[in-house]
C-alpha positions in Angstrom: 31.9 95.9 144.1 29.9 93.9 141.9 30.7 90.7 140.7 30.2 93.1 136.6 32.3 95.7 138.0 35.3 93.4 138.8 35.0 91.3 135.5 35.0 95.3 133.8 38.1 95.8 136.0 40.2 92.7 134.2 38.8 93.6 131.1 40.9 96.8 131.3 44.0 95.3 132.8 43.8 92.7 130.2 43.9 95.5 127.6 46.1 97.5 129.2 49.0 94.9 129.4 48.3 93.4 125.7 49.5 97.2 124.3 52.0 97.1 127.3 53.6 93.9 125.5 53.0 95.4 122.1 55.3 98.6 123.6 57.9 96.8 124.8 58.0 94.7 122.0 58.1 97.1 120.0 61.0 98.8 121.8 63.3 95.8 121.7 63.6 95.7 117.8 64.3 99.1 118.1 67.2 98.0 120.9 68.1 94.9 118.7 69.0 97.7 115.9 71.5 98.5 117.7 73.4 96.5 119.2 77.3 95.4 118.7 77.7 92.6 116.0 80.3 90.2 115.9 82.1 89.9 112.4 82.6 86.1 113.0 79.1 85.9 112.7 77.3 89.2 110.4 78.3 91.2 108.2 77.1 94.7 106.6 76.0 95.4 103.5 78.4 96.9 101.2 79.4 100.5 100.9 77.5 100.9 104.1 78.9 103.3 106.9 79.2 101.6 110.3 80.4 102.3 113.7 82.9 99.8 114.5 85.2 99.1 117.3 88.8 97.9 115.8 92.2 98.4 115.9 91.9 102.6 116.9 88.9 102.3 118.9 85.3 103.1 117.9 85.1 105.2 114.7 83.1 105.4 111.8 83.9 103.5 108.9 82.4 101.9 106.2 82.3 98.1 104.8 83.7 97.5 101.7 83.6 93.7 101.5 85.3 90.9 102.3 85.9 92.3 105.5 88.1 95.4 104.6 87.0 98.3 106.3 87.5 102.4 105.9 87.3 105.4 107.2 85.8 108.5 105.9 89.2 109.9 104.6 89.5 106.2 102.7 92.5 105.0 105.2 92.0 101.5 106.0 90.6 100.3 109.3 92.2 97.7 110.6 91.2 94.1 113.2 87.1 95.1 112.9 85.8 92.7 115.4 82.7 94.6 115.8 80.1 96.8 114.5 76.7 98.3 114.2 74.4 100.6 112.3 74.2 104.5 112.7 71.3 105.4 114.3 68.9 108.0 111.6 69.6 111.7 111.7 67.2 113.6 113.4 64.0 114.3 111.5 63.6 118.4 111.0 60.5 119.6 112.3 58.2 121.4 109.6 
């Protein structure tokens, strides 16, 4: 290999590394969105449905502010300790 071929190869490897690091950062940001959050540290926006862990196990509930959560039937969910946003619904192909 010539010196110029080696330098070109090194440039290509560096470009591939930069692209890989950008993709990894984007994936980490997506993963962070769907991590469990502790209610002592962070609360969601009011009237937003979330996945929660409470007295009844894992379920979907809506946060109504002031530490109160309610399931889809309107029953209060007690002792919520963690929550995470629900995933986006699938997009329909046209």
